[in-house]
N, C-alpha and C positions, 0 to 999 in steps of 0.2 A: 524778216529779211527774205524768206522764200517768196512771199507774196510780191515784193517789189521786182524780184527776178522774173517771176511769171508775167507780170504786167509789162516789163521791158520786152520780153519775148513776144508777147501779144502784139505790141506795137511794131516790132521788127517784122512779124509775119504779115502785118497789113502793108508794110513798105514792100515786102517781097512780093505779095499778090500784085501790087501795082507794077512792079518790075516784070513779073511774068506776063502781064497783059501788054506791056509796052515792048517786050524784048523778043528775040528770036529763040528758036528751040534750044541751041547750045547753052544759052545763058539760063534758060529755065532748069536745065539739068543741074547746073551749079547751085542755083537757088534751092531746088528740091533737096540736094544733099545737105545744105545748111540747115533747112527746116527739119529734116530727119534727125540731125545730130542735136538740134535744139530740143526736139521731142524726147530723145533719150536722156538729155540732161534734166528735163522737167520730171520724167519718170523717177529719176534718182532723187530729186529734191523731194517728191511726194513720199517716197519710201522713207526718207530720213525724218519727215514730219510724223 
């Protein structure tokens, strides 16, 4: 289960990277916040494994 969550987040991050390239600075800040929160979730998942 944890693995599928990680894979989903990796795909999301690739989409976010594309958005960063195509978007303006204020949108990048929003995307970075989302990415950071995803990272903290991943850390929690790894601790539980």
